[in-house]
VOPAGU-2260 file (C-alpha; in pm, 1 decimal, decimal comma):
REM VOPAGU-2260
SITE   aa  ch    i         X         Y         Z
SITE  UNK   A    0  -12879,9   -9515,6   -4464,8
SITE  UNK   A    1  -12512,7   -9592,4   -4284,3
SITE  UNK   A    2  -12280,2   -9822,7   -4477,4
SITE  UNK   A    3  -12344,9   -9650,1   -4814,2
SITE  UNK   A    4  -12101,5   -9530,1   -5086,1
SITE  UNK   A    5  -12215,0   -9214,2   -5276,9
SITE  UNK   A    6  -12147,0   -9299,1   -5640,0
SITE  UNK   A    7  -12264,2   -9000,0   -5806,4
SITE  UNK   A    8  -12619,3   -8782,6   -5926,3
SITE  UNK   A    9  -12873,7   -8890,0   -6180,9
SITE  UNK   A   10  -13108,5   -8563,2   -6278,0
SITE  UNK   A   11  -12997,8   -8403,3   -5917,4
SITE  UNK   A   12  -13064,8   -8683,1   -5678,6
SITE  UNK   A   13  -12785,6   -8838,8   -5520,7
SITE  UNK   A   14  -12719,7   -9194,6   -5582,6
SITE  UNK   A   15  -12580,2   -9452,2   -5352,9
SITE  UNK   A   16  -12471,3   -9772,5   -5319,8
SITE  UNK   A   17  -12469,4   -9948,1   -4916,0
SITE  UNK   A   18  -12236,2  -10275,6   -4913,7
SITE  UNK   A   19  -12506,7  -10513,4   -4892,1
SITE  UNK   A   20  -12561,8  -10442,4   -5275,7
SITE  UNK   A   21  -12228,6  -10619,5   -5340,4
SITE  UNK   A   22  -12355,9  -10966,3   -5192,5
SITE  UNK   A   23  -12661,7  -10972,7   -5399,8
SITE  UNK   A   24  -12489,6  -10873,7   -5684,9
SITE  UNK   A   25  -12278,0  -11145,4   -5669,3
SITE  UNK   A   26  -12512,2  -11363,5   -5557,5
SITE  UNK   A   27  -12709,8  -11298,7   -5822,5
SITE  UNK   A   28  -12434,2  -11309,3   -6097,2
SITE  UNK   A   29  -12430,9  -11702,0   -5961,0
SITE  UNK   A   30  -12795,9  -11792,8   -5969,7
SITE  UNK   A   31  -12818,9  -11606,1   -6339,6
SITE  UNK   A   32  -12507,4  -11758,8   -6470,1
SITE  UNK   A   33  -12465,7  -12116,2   -6355,1
SITE  UNK   A   34  -12841,3  -12231,6   -6330,3
SITE  UNK   A   35  -13090,4  -12276,5   -6571,6
SITE  UNK   A   36  -13493,8  -12288,4   -6588,8
SITE  UNK   A   37  -13770,5  -12103,1   -6683,8
SITE  UNK   A   38  -14065,4  -11952,8   -6604,3
SITE  UNK   A   39  -14396,0  -11874,8   -6781,2
SITE  UNK   A   40  -14152,8  -11970,6   -7083,4
SITE  UNK   A   41  -13902,8  -11681,6   -6949,3
SITE  UNK   A   42  -13557,2  -11826,4   -6978,2
SITE  UNK   A   43  -13423,1  -11712,0   -6633,4
SITE  UNK   A   44  -13044,9  -11903,5   -6673,8
SITE  UNK   A   45  -12750,4  -11890,6   -6840,6
SITE  UNK   A   46  -12632,5  -12243,7   -6756,0
SITE  UNK   A   47  -12737,0  -12425,5   -7033,0
SITE  UNK   A   48  -12535,0  -12301,3   -7279,4
SITE  UNK   A   49  -12183,6  -12457,1   -7372,3
SITE  UNK   A   50  -11983,6  -12276,3   -7220,7
SITE  UNK   A   51  -11689,4  -12211,9   -6925,7
SITE  UNK   A   52  -11700,1  -12094,4   -6621,5
SITE  UNK   A   53  -11556,9  -11735,0   -6653,9
SITE  UNK   A   54  -11784,0  -11684,3   -6947,0
SITE  UNK   A   55  -12083,5  -11766,4   -6740,3
SITE  UNK   A   56  -11969,1  -11596,9   -6461,4
SITE  UNK   A   57  -11960,2  -11257,2   -6695,4
SITE  UNK   A   58  -12309,2  -11318,2   -6809,5
SITE  UNK   A   59  -12454,0  -11336,1   -6506,7
SITE  UNK   A   60  -12305,6  -11030,3   -6388,3
SITE  UNK   A   61  -12374,2  -10855,5   -6656,3
SITE  UNK   A   62  -12759,6  -10947,8   -6615,1
SITE  UNK   A   63  -12673,8  -10869,2   -6240,2
SITE  UNK   A   64  -12585,2  -10514,8   -6300,2
SITE  UNK   A   65  -12855,1  -10449,2   -6569,3
SITE  UNK   A   66  -13157,1  -10621,1   -6354,1
SITE  UNK   A   67  -13038,6  -10352,8   -6076,8
SITE  UNK   A   68  -13028,4  -10070,5   -6323,9
SITE  UNK   A   69  -13357,0  -10136,9   -6381,0
SITE  UNK   A   70  -13463,5  -10118,6   -5999,8
SITE  UNK   A   71  -13216,2   -9774,8   -5983,8
SITE  UNK   A   72  -13512,2   -9659,7   -6302,2
SITE  UNK   A   73  -13754,3   -9741,9   -6064,9
SITE  UNK   A   74  -13650,5   -9543,9   -5773,9
SITE  UNK   A   75  -13596,2   -9255,4   -5985,6
SITE  UNK   A   76  -13960,8   -9276,5   -6136,7
SITE  UNK   A   77  -14073,4   -9260,8   -5796,0
SITE  UNK   A   78  -13817,2   -8933,2   -5669,1
SITE  UNK   A   79  -13863,2   -8745,5   -5961,5
SITE  UNK   A   80  -14297,7   -8716,7   -5915,8
SITE  UNK   A   81  -14221,1   -8685,0   -5576,6
SITE  UNK   A   82  -13999,0   -8350,0   -5667,0
SITE  UNK   A   83  -14222,3   -8243,2   -5869,6
SITE  UNK   A   84  -14475,2   -8228,1   -5631,7
SITE  UNK   A   85  -14276,2   -8059,3   -5354,6
SITE  UNK   A   86  -14103,7   -8329,6   -5160,5
SITE  UNK   A   87  -13727,8   -8300,4   -5087,5
SITE  UNK   A   88  -13541,1   -8631,3   -5184,1
SITE  UNK   A   89  -13215,1   -8700,4   -5016,8
SITE  UNK   A   90  -13108,3   -8948,3   -5207,9
SITE  UNK   A   91  -13179,5   -9311,1   -5360,0
SITE  UNK   A   92  -12982,2   -9617,9   -5182,3
SITE  UNK   A   93  -12929,6   -9920,2   -5370,5
SITE  UNK   A   94  -12910,8  -10213,8   -5150,6
SITE  UNK   A   95  -12961,4  -10604,4   -5012,3
SITE  UNK   A   96  -13347,3  -10591,0   -5052,8
SITE  UNK   A   97  -13359,5  -10316,5   -5383,5
SITE  UNK   A   98  -13378,4   -9972,3   -5398,9
SITE  UNK   A   99  -13478,6   -9723,8   -5156,0
SITE  UNK   A  100  -13596,4   -9338,2   -5226,2
SITE  UNK   A  101  -13509,9   -9126,6   -4871,0
SITE  UNK   A  102  -13792,5   -8856,0   -4835,4
SITE  UNK   A  103  -13650,4   -8546,9   -4623,5
SITE  UNK   A  104  -13874,7   -8336,2   -4621,0
SITE  UNK   A  105  -14277,2   -8418,9   -4714,1
SITE  UNK   A  106  -14487,0   -8114,7   -4832,7
SITE  UNK   A  107  -14789,6   -8028,1   -4602,0
SITE  UNK   A  108  -15053,7   -8267,4   -4683,2
SITE  UNK   A  109  -14850,1   -8515,7   -4882,9
SITE  UNK   A  110  -15002,8   -8454,4   -5235,4
SITE  UNK   A  111  -15006,0   -8700,5   -5457,2
SITE  UNK   A  112  -14863,9   -9003,2   -5248,9
SITE  UNK   A  113  -15093,5   -9234,2   -5462,5
SITE  UNK   A  114  -14945,7   -9179,0   -5746,8
SITE  UNK   A  115  -14577,4   -9072,3   -5630,3
SITE  UNK   A  116  -14581,7   -9499,3   -5523,4
SITE  UNK   A  117  -14748,6   -9597,9   -5816,6
SITE  UNK   A  118  -14510,4   -9465,2   -6097,0
SITE  UNK   A  119  -14238,5   -9710,8   -5951,0
SITE  UNK   A  120  -14407,4  -10024,1   -6026,3
SITE  UNK   A  121  -14576,2   -9892,4   -6333,8
SITE  UNK   A  122  -14233,0   -9828,3   -6454,2
SITE  UNK   A  123  -14105,5  -10154,2   -6421,6
SITE  UNK   A  124  -14392,7  -10275,2   -6552,5
SITE  UNK   A  125  -14332,2  -10109,8   -6904,2
SITE  UNK   A  126  -13947,8  -10167,4   -6918,0
SITE  UNK   A  127  -14074,4  -10547,3   -6844,3
SITE  UNK   A  128  -14323,4  -10492,1   -7114,9
SITE  UNK   A  129  -14119,9  -10360,8   -7380,1
SITE  UNK   A  130  -13857,9  -10538,1   -7316,3
SITE  UNK   A  131  -14099,2  -10893,7   -7383,8
SITE  UNK   A  132  -14156,6  -10836,1   -7779,4
SITE  UNK   A  133  -13795,4  -10862,2   -7855,4
SITE  UNK   A  134  -13723,8  -11110,9   -7647,0
SITE  UNK   A  135  -14061,4  -11329,7   -7782,2
SITE  UNK   A  136  -13909,6  -11251,9   -8158,6
SITE  UNK   A  137  -13559,8  -11366,6   -8099,9
SITE  UNK   A  138  -13631,9  -11659,6   -7897,0
SITE  UNK   A  139  -13768,8  -11851,9   -8184,3
SITE  UNK   A  140  -13494,5  -11815,3   -8416,4
SITE  UNK   A  141  -13157,2  -12052,0   -8364,7
SITE  UNK   A  142  -12802,5  -11907,8   -8383,0
SITE  UNK   A  143  -12484,5  -11902,6   -8205,8
SITE  UNK   A  144  -12448,4  -11884,0   -7793,6
SITE  UNK   A  145  -12350,8  -11514,1   -7825,6
SITE  UNK   A  146  -12736,0  -11478,9   -7989,9
SITE  UNK   A  147  -12865,8  -11745,7   -7703,0
SITE  UNK   A  148  -12664,9  -11570,1   -7457,0
SITE  UNK   A  149  -12866,1  -11214,1   -7603,3
SITE  UNK   A  150  -13208,3  -11398,1   -7565,0
SITE  UNK   A  151  -13161,0  -11507,0   -7236,4
SITE  UNK   A  152  -13008,0  -11159,4   -7104,5
SITE  UNK   A  153  -13363,1  -11014,5   -7272,7
SITE  UNK   A  154  -13545,0  -11319,0   -7053,5
SITE  UNK   A  155  -13457,7  -11222,8   -6751,7
SITE  UNK   A  156  -13453,5  -10812,3   -6769,3
SITE  UNK   A  157  -13866,6  -10881,3   -6873,1
SITE  UNK   A  158  -13930,4  -11117,2   -6629,1
SITE  UNK   A  159  -13798,5  -10930,8   -6317,4
SITE  UNK   A  160  -13922,5  -10635,5   -6399,6
SITE  UNK   A  161  -14276,7  -10722,6   -6492,1
SITE  UNK   A  162  -14206,6  -10942,3   -6146,2
SITE  UNK   A  163  -14112,7  -10664,0   -5951,4
SITE  UNK   A  164  -14385,0  -10397,7   -6098,4
SITE  UNK   A  165  -14672,8  -10651,9   -5941,4
SITE  UNK   A  166  -14468,8  -10752,5   -5639,1
SITE  UNK   A  167  -14459,0  -10377,5   -5595,2
SITE  UNK   A  168  -14820,3  -10313,3   -5625,3
SITE  UNK   A  169  -14950,0  -10595,0   -5322,9
SITE  UNK   A  170  -15146,9  -10341,9   -5153,7
SITE  UNK   A  171  -14944,5  -10383,8   -4785,3
SITE  UNK   A  172  -14662,3  -10241,1   -4628,9
SITE  UNK   A  173  -14312,6  -10164,0   -4712,4
SITE  UNK   A  174  -14450,5  -10220,8   -5057,2
SITE  UNK   A  175  -14525,6   -9920,2   -5328,7
SITE  UNK   A  176  -14913,4  -10080,8   -5292,3
SITE  UNK   A  177  -14930,1  -10014,7   -4920,9
SITE  UNK   A  178  -14866,3   -9646,4   -5013,3
SITE  UNK   A  179  -15142,5   -9643,9   -5286,6
SITE  UNK   A  180  -15361,2   -9820,1   -5028,8
SITE  UNK   A  181  -15264,9   -9595,3   -4790,4
SITE  UNK   A  182  -15379,1   -9249,2   -5025,8
SITE  UNK   A  183  -15689,7   -9425,3   -5070,2
SITE  UNK   A  184  -15807,1   -9501,2   -4743,0
SITE  UNK   A  185  -15724,1   -9174,2   -4571,5
SITE  UNK   A  186  -15985,5   -8989,6   -4739,2
SITE  UNK   A  187  -16160,0   -9187,5   -4534,6
SITE  UNK   A  188  -16053,7   -9314,5   -4210,6
SITE  UNK   A  189  -15740,0   -9076,9   -4137,0
SITE  UNK   A  190  -15371,5   -9096,4   -4209,1
SITE  UNK   A  191  -15284,2   -9277,9   -3916,4
SITE  UNK   A  192  -15561,2   -9527,3   -3958,3
SITE  UNK   A  193  -15507,9   -9613,0   -4304,9
SITE  UNK   A  194  -15125,5   -9683,7   -4202,4
SITE  UNK   A  195  -15214,2   -9879,9   -3908,8
SITE  UNK   A  196  -15428,2  -10049,6   -4178,0
SITE  UNK   A  197  -15152,8  -10107,1   -4453,8
SITE  UNK   A  198  -14890,4  -10191,1   -4187,9
SITE  UNK   A  199  -15119,8  -10489,2   -4033,1
SITE  UNK   A  200  -15108,5  -10640,2   -4380,5
SITE  UNK   A  201  -14767,7  -10598,7   -4453,7
SITE  UNK   A  202  -14741,6  -10770,6   -4172,9
SITE  UNK   A  203  -14988,1  -11047,2   -4238,9
SITE  UNK   A  204  -14810,3  -11076,5   -4593,8
SITE  UNK   A  205  -14455,4  -11139,8   -4415,2
SITE  UNK   A  206  -14569,8  -11436,2   -4175,9
SITE  UNK   A  207  -14708,6  -11603,3   -4472,9
SITE  UNK   A  208  -14435,4  -11582,7   -4704,0
SITE  UNK   A  209  -14168,5  -11637,3   -4413,7
SITE  UNK   A  210  -14374,5  -12010,2   -4383,6
SITE  UNK   A  211  -14355,8  -12049,8   -4740,5
SITE  UNK   A  212  -13976,7  -11950,8   -4722,5
SITE  UNK   A  213  -13888,5  -12173,4   -4400,5
SITE  UNK   A  214  -13985,8  -12481,6   -4664,3
SITE  UNK   A  215  -13901,8  -12355,5   -5010,1
SITE  UNK   A  216  -13643,5  -12073,3   -5019,3
SITE  UNK   A  217  -13449,9  -11901,2   -4736,8
SITE  UNK   A  218  -13369,9  -11585,7   -4928,6
SITE  UNK   A  219  -13764,9  -11545,8   -4925,4
SITE  UNK   A  220  -13790,2  -11620,9   -4577,1
SITE  UNK   A  221  -13547,4  -11304,5   -4519,3
SITE  UNK   A  222  -13731,9  -11092,3   -4733,9
SITE  UNK   A  223  -14026,8  -11163,2   -4534,7
SITE  UNK   A  224  -13801,9  -11067,9   -4206,5
SITE  UNK   A  225  -13775,8  -10785,0   -4369,5
SITE  UNK   A  226  -14088,7  -10679,3   -4478,9
SITE  UNK   A  227  -14235,3  -10731,6   -4108,4
SITE  UNK   A  228  -13974,9  -10531,0   -3973,8
SITE  UNK   A  229  -14049,2  -10232,7   -4239,4
SITE  UNK   A  230  -14406,9  -10255,4   -4176,6
SITE  UNK   A  231  -14338,6  -10204,6   -3833,4
SITE  UNK   A  232  -14082,8   -9901,7   -3854,5
SITE  UNK   A  233  -14325,6   -9741,8   -4107,4
SITE  UNK   A  234  -14572,5   -9756,6   -3830,8
SITE  UNK   A  235  -14426,6   -9634,2   -3597,7
SITE  UNK   A  236  -14268,6   -9358,8   -3844,1
SITE  UNK   A  237  -14612,6   -9212,0   -3867,2
SITE  UNK   A  238  -14689,8   -9225,6   -3514,0
SITE  UNK   A  239  -14428,1   -9034,9   -3435,0
SITE  UNK   A  240  -14517,0   -8751,8   -3727,2
SITE  UNK   A  241  -14876,8   -8739,6   -3575,6
SITE  UNK   A  242  -14782,5   -8688,7   -3221,4
SITE  UNK   A  243  -14515,7   -8377,2   -3344,7
SITE  UNK   A  244  -14768,7   -8221,8   -3588,7
SITE  UNK   A  245  -14889,3   -7873,7   -3524,8
SITE  UNK   A  246  -14590,2   -7885,1   -3250,4
SITE  UNK   A  247  -14242,8   -7614,4   -3291,9
SITE  UNK   A  248  -13949,6   -7722,4   -3134,1
SITE  UNK   A  249  -14018,6   -7448,0   -2801,8
SITE  UNK   A  250  -14332,4   -7708,4   -2739,0
SITE  UNK   A  251  -14089,2   -8011,5   -2694,9
SITE  UNK   A  252  -13725,8   -7876,3   -2605,3
SITE  UNK   A  253  -13554,8   -7914,5   -2290,8
SITE  UNK   A  254  -13525,5   -7570,5   -2148,2
SITE  UNK   A  255  -13301,9   -7375,5   -1930,9
SITE  UNK   A  256  -13007,7   -7589,7   -2046,8
SITE  UNK   A  257  -12717,6   -7449,2   -1789,5
SITE  UNK   A  258  -12405,9   -7478,1   -1969,3
SITE  UNK   A  259  -12078,3   -7604,2   -1876,7
SITE  UNK   A  260  -11708,7   -7534,4   -1922,1
SITE  UNK   A  261  -11486,9   -7645,9   -2196,5
SITE  UNK   A  262  -11207,1   -7669,3   -1916,3
SITE  UNK   A  263  -11487,1   -7872,7   -1705,8
SITE  UNK   A  264  -11362,7   -8225,2   -1626,2
SITE  UNK   A  265  -11560,8   -8485,0   -1762,2
SITE  UNK   A  266  -11589,1   -8634,3   -1388,2
SITE  UNK   A  267  -11798,2   -8329,6   -1308,6
SITE  UNK   A  268  -12020,9   -8316,1   -1555,6
SITE  UNK   A  269  -12119,4   -8668,3   -1512,4
SITE  UNK   A  270  -12271,5   -8549,0   -1165,3
SITE  UNK   A  271  -12443,6   -8262,1   -1316,9
SITE  UNK   A  272  -12594,1   -8465,9   -1540,6
SITE  UNK   A  273  -12691,9   -8742,3   -1258,3
SITE  UNK   A  274  -12766,6   -8437,1   -1042,4
SITE  UNK   A  275  -12998,4   -8261,8   -1290,4
SITE  UNK   A  276  -13113,9   -8563,9   -1506,9
SITE  UNK   A  277  -13011,5   -8477,0   -1826,4
SITE  UNK   A  278  -12819,4   -8651,3   -2125,6
SITE  UNK   A  279  -12652,8   -8359,3   -2242,1
SITE  UNK   A  280  -12531,4   -7971,2   -2215,3
SITE  UNK   A  281  -12376,1   -7694,7   -2394,1
SITE  UNK   A  282  -12037,7   -7601,7   -2431,8
SITE  UNK   A  283  -11897,5   -7274,8   -2336,4
SITE  UNK   A  284  -11603,1   -7104,1   -2389,4
SITE  UNK   A  285  -11753,4   -6783,9   -2124,6
SITE  UNK   A  286  -11928,1   -6629,0   -2401,8
SITE  UNK   A  287  -11990,9   -6833,6   -2705,5
SITE  UNK   A  288  -12154,7   -7205,0   -2717,7
SITE  UNK   A  289  -11909,2   -7406,5   -2891,6
SITE  UNK   A  290  -12007,0   -7728,5   -2868,7
SITE  UNK   A  291  -12269,5   -8013,9   -2729,3
SITE  UNK   A  292  -12141,4   -8262,4   -2421,1
SITE  UNK   A  293  -12378,6   -8583,9   -2401,9
SITE  UNK   A  294  -12388,7   -8929,7   -2229,8
SITE  UNK   A  295  -12215,2   -9104,9   -2520,3
SITE  UNK   A  296  -11949,3   -8855,2   -2533,0
SITE  UNK   A  297  -11887,7   -8894,6   -2139,4
SITE  UNK   A  298  -11930,9   -9312,8   -2166,6
SITE  UNK   A  299  -11602,0   -9361,3   -2382,0
SITE  UNK   A  300  -11348,1   -9184,8   -2117,6
SITE  UNK   A  301  -11250,4   -9467,5   -1916,6
SITE  UNK   A  302  -11343,2   -9387,8   -1560,2
SITE  UNK   A  303  -10956,1   -9368,1   -1483,6
SITE  UNK   A  304  -10897,3   -9053,7   -1731,8
SITE  UNK   A  305  -11238,2   -8874,1   -1604,0
SITE  UNK   A  306  -11161,4   -8693,6   -1315,7
SITE  UNK   A  307  -10855,3   -8544,4   -1528,6
SITE  UNK   A  308  -10959,6   -8485,9   -1846,4
SITE  UNK   A  309  -11139,8   -8161,8   -1949,4
SITE  UNK   A  310  -11479,6   -8164,0   -2144,1
SITE  UNK   A  311  -11317,2   -8008,9   -2474,0
SITE  UNK   A  312  -11117,3   -8326,3   -2507,0
SITE  UNK   A  313  -11389,3   -8511,1   -2590,7
SITE  UNK   A  314  -11716,3   -8276,0   -2652,7
SITE  UNK   A  315  -11924,8   -8320,6   -2946,5
SITE  UNK   A  316  -11875,1   -8023,5   -3220,3
SITE  UNK   A  317  -12243,0   -7799,3   -3171,8
SITE  UNK   A  318  -12457,2   -7911,7   -3478,2
SITE  UNK   A  319  -12696,7   -7639,5   -3668,0
SITE  UNK   A  320  -12947,5   -7575,2   -3451,4
SITE  UNK   A  321  -13295,3   -7474,7   -3532,5
SITE  UNK   A  322  -13547,1   -7181,0   -3381,3
SITE  UNK   A  323  -13799,1   -7201,4   -3135,2
SITE  UNK   A  324  -14069,5   -7197,8   -3408,3
SITE  UNK   A  325  -13921,8   -7451,6   -3622,4
SITE  UNK   A  326  -14184,5   -7712,7   -3695,6
SITE  UNK   A  327  -14135,8   -8023,0   -3497,6
SITE  UNK   A  328  -14172,8   -8241,9   -3791,8
SITE  UNK   A  329  -13927,9   -8059,7   -3892,0
SITE  UNK   A  330  -13662,0   -8090,6   -3617,2
SITE  UNK   A  331  -13678,2   -8451,6   -3633,3
SITE  UNK   A  332  -13615,1   -8492,8   -3995,9
SITE  UNK   A  333  -13338,3   -8249,9   -3939,7
SITE  UNK   A  334  -13209,3   -8476,1   -3634,6
SITE  UNK   A  335  -13256,1   -8767,9   -3858,9
SITE  UNK   A  336  -13061,3   -8669,7   -4188,4
SITE  UNK   A  337  -12780,0   -8523,6   -3957,3
SITE  UNK   A  338  -12725,3   -8861,6   -3761,3
SITE  UNK   A  339  -12716,9   -8653,6   -3405,7
SITE  UNK   A  340  -12962,5   -8756,0   -3061,9
SITE  UNK   A  341  -12935,2   -8332,7   -2930,4
SITE  UNK   A  342  -13043,9   -8081,2   -3141,7
SITE  UNK   A  343  -12995,2   -7729,7   -3033,4
SITE  UNK   A  344  -13259,9   -7493,9   -3004,8
SITE  UNK   A  345  -13103,2   -7122,9   -3066,6
SITE  UNK   A  346  -13260,0   -6771,1   -3042,9
SITE  UNK   A  347  -13063,1   -6495,3   -3141,5
SITE  UNK   A  348  -12745,5   -6662,3   -3158,9
SITE  UNK   A  349  -12810,4   -6819,3   -2780,6
SITE  UNK   A  350  -12883,3   -7179,7   -2680,3
SITE  UNK   A  351  -13244,0   -7186,0   -2501,8
SITE  UNK   A  352  -13225,8   -7551,0   -2500,9
SITE  UNK   A  353  -13230,2   -7845,8   -2705,3
SITE  UNK   A  354  -13420,0   -8140,2   -2796,2
SITE  UNK   A  355  -13309,5   -8520,9   -2750,5
SITE  UNK   A  356  -13478,7   -8841,0   -2857,6
SITE  UNK   A  357  -13642,4   -8867,0   -2530,2
SITE  UNK   A  358  -13819,4   -8573,1   -2574,7
SITE  UNK   A  359  -13927,4   -8637,4   -2850,4
SITE  UNK   A  360  -14031,2   -8993,8   -2692,7
SITE  UNK   A  361  -14205,4   -8857,4   -2416,5
SITE  UNK   A  362  -14422,0   -8622,8   -2663,0
SITE  UNK   A  363  -14529,2   -8920,0   -2871,4
SITE  UNK   A  364  -14634,6   -9152,1   -2550,5
SITE  UNK   A  365  -14810,3   -8877,7   -2386,3
SITE  UNK   A  366  -14973,5   -8835,2   -2753,7
SITE  UNK   A  367  -15044,7   -9209,6   -2760,2
SITE  UNK   A  368  -15193,3   -9189,0   -2400,2
SITE  UNK   A  369  -15451,8   -8910,7   -2460,5
SITE  UNK   A  370  -15565,2   -9078,3   -2807,5
SITE  UNK   A  371  -15634,1   -9414,9   -2625,9
SITE  UNK   A  372  -15989,9   -9510,4   -2652,4
SITE  UNK   A  373  -16046,5   -9263,8   -2969,8
SITE  UNK   A  374  -15950,9   -9300,8   -3352,6
SITE  UNK   A  375  -15662,2   -9150,8   -3367,7
SITE  UNK   A  376  -15747,2   -8900,7   -3666,6
SITE  UNK   A  377  -15998,9   -8754,8   -3450,7
SITE  UNK   A  378  -15716,1   -8505,5   -3350,1
SITE  UNK   A  379  -15526,6   -8515,7   -3632,8
SITE  UNK   A  380  -15701,8   -8474,5   -3929,9
SITE  UNK   A  381  -15683,0   -8651,5   -4236,2
SITE  UNK   A  382  -15355,7   -8459,4   -4366,0
SITE  UNK   A  383  -15046,6   -8678,3   -4387,2
SITE  UNK   A  384  -14782,4   -8504,5   -4116,4
C-alpha cells in the first residue's frame, strides 16, 4: 500500500504503518482521553477522571496504541494461518480503517479460505473475552485514579475487541464474514457467483451505514464509503482472476514488439507509438534489452525537448520479466507487487513481448462478453483463481 513505512517483522511477516494511521491514532487518543460514557456497562473514556489534559491525552494515546496492537494480532492470526496453508503474505498494513493482510499469492483452490477469514475475528473475540473478567473484577473495587485509569483501559480494550470481532463476522465484503460466506457459497454456486453475492451484501450494508452515519456519525459514513469501494474492488479483482485462469503469459502478451535504440529521440519514439498503436517499447543497446520506454515516461518530457532528448535519459529500467509459460494470474500479481504497468516476457534472454494493463483489460472484457447470458462459473469451475 503506497504511503506505508515498514517498521519490522513479526513471525517473519513484514509490518507496515500507513500514514493515515497517525490520523486515526490522534483521533482515538483524543476521543479516549477527553470523552466519557458507557455502552453495555463498558466505560469507554477517561473524561470523568480529575486529571490535567496532558495526562488524559497520554492515557488516550496508550489506549489507542493497545487497540491497534490488538488489530495487528487480529491480522497476524489471518496471516499465520494463511502461510500454513500455502498462501504467500507480502505483509500486514495498519491504516485508518484498521489493518489488512496482503496476500501476494493464493495457492490452487484457495484452501481453507473460510477458516483463514474466521480466525481473525475469533482472535479479537478471545482477546476481548480474556480481558473482560479482569475488568469486571476491578470495576467493582474502589481505588485511586491510577486504578480507575487501569479499569477504563481494560474496559476500552475488551469492548472494542469484542466489537471488532463481532463486526467482522458480518457476512458481507470486505469484512471477514464476507469471506466466510463466500467460502460456503462457492461450494454450491461457484467462486465468482459467491463473490458477487457477498459483494452485493456489502454494498447494501454500506448504503445503510452511510444513511445512519449522515444523521449520527460522520466517521461511520466514511467507513461506509470504504466498505462500498472495497466490496466493488474485491468483485472486480475476482472477475479479473477468473478471466485469467488457465491462461499463460504467451496467451495475453503483446508479441512482436520491435525494440527502439537507447539513442533514439523521444520524438521519434512517440511517432512510433502512434503509428504502431503501442504504449511501450523495449530499449536496446544494440545487443541486449536494457530498459523500457512507456507513454508515461515520454509524457513527462516537455514538448520543446523531445526532438533532441535521447530515450536513454528517461527510460525505465527493465523490470525482471516473466517467461511465456508463466501463469497469467501470477503475472498480474507480479505487476501489482512490483507496481509496474508493463511486464516484459523473456525467452532465453530475449524479449518476445510484454504485457500491459490494456492487455489484461482486453482479456477480461472478452471473457465477460463471452460469458454473458450464462453463469460465469460454468466455464471456470468452483475453484478460486
